[in-house]
C-alpha positions as CSV (number, residue, x, y, z in Angstrom):
1,M,-0.1,-0.2,0.0
2,A,1.3,3.5,-1.0
3,S,2.6,5.9,1.8
4,Y,1.4,9.5,1.4
5,E,4.6,10.5,3.5
6,D,6.7,8.6,1.0
7,R,5.3,10.1,-2.0
8,F,7.5,11.7,-4.7
9,P,7.9,15.4,-4.7
10,D,7.4,15.4,-8.4
11,N,3.4,14.5,-7.9
12,V,1.3,17.2,-8.6
13,P,-1.3,18.2,-5.3
14,G,-4.2,16.3,-5.2
15,M,-5.7,13.0,-4.4
16,F,-3.4,10.7,-6.3
17,F,0.1,10.0,-5.8
18,V,3.1,7.7,-6.6
19,D,5.2,6.9,-3.6
20,E,8.9,5.4,-3.3
21,N,8.1,1.9,-3.9
22,C,7.6,2.5,-7.5
23,I,9.7,0.3,-9.7
24,D,9.4,2.2,-13.0
25,C,7.6,-0.3,-14.8
26,D,5.5,1.8,-17.1
27,L,2.4,0.3,-16.7
28,C,0.3,3.1,-15.1
29,R,1.8,5.2,-18.0
30,Q,0.4,3.0,-20.5
31,D,-2.9,2.5,-18.8
32,A,-3.2,6.2,-18.0
33,P,-0.8,8.5,-19.9
34,D,-2.8,11.6,-19.3
35,F,-2.1,11.3,-15.6
36,F,1.3,9.7,-15.1
37,D,4.8,10.6,-16.4
38,H,8.3,9.4,-16.0
39,N,11.2,11.2,-14.1
40,E,13.8,10.0,-16.2
41,D,16.6,11.3,-14.1
42,E,15.5,9.6,-11.2
43,G,14.0,6.5,-12.7
44,H,10.4,6.8,-11.2
45,T,6.9,7.7,-12.4
46,Y,5.0,10.2,-10.7
47,V,1.4,11.9,-11.1
48,S,1.7,15.0,-13.6
49,R,-2.0,15.4,-13.5
50,Q,-4.9,15.1,-11.2
51,P,-8.2,13.7,-12.6
52,Q,-11.1,15.9,-12.7
53,T,-14.2,14.1,-13.7
54,E,-15.6,10.6,-12.3
55,Q,-14.3,8.8,-15.7
56,E,-10.7,10.3,-15.1
57,I,-10.9,9.3,-11.3
58,A,-11.7,5.7,-12.5
59,I,-9.2,5.6,-15.0
60,C,-6.7,6.5,-12.4
61,E,-8.2,4.1,-9.9
62,E,-7.7,1.2,-12.4
63,A,-3.7,2.2,-12.9
64,M,-3.6,2.4,-9.1
65,E,-5.1,-1.4,-8.8
66,N,-2.9,-2.7,-11.7
67,C,0.3,-1.6,-10.1
68,P,2.4,-4.1,-9.2
69,V,4.1,-2.6,-6.2
70,E,1.2,-1.0,-4.8
71,A,3.4,2.5,-5.2
72,I,0.2,4.3,-6.5
73,G,-1.8,5.8,-3.7
74,K,-5.2,7.7,-3.3
75,K,-5.5,10.3,-0.4
76,E,-9.0,10.3,0.5
């Protein structure tokens, strides 16, 4: 389970975040490219844009559920 305290500073403020468990597998960037981006220098993914609609939230939730190391979190 992702930890808000261990989130990357690259994440834009909002409900979704990526933490230090990220192994940069690229799955979330494939599933939800409008919301996740890659920090090439540090080798991890981060939330580049927060979802605004219910449909966008569902896309990010699916990416979160598919993350193999549970590095994507949702702050309620």
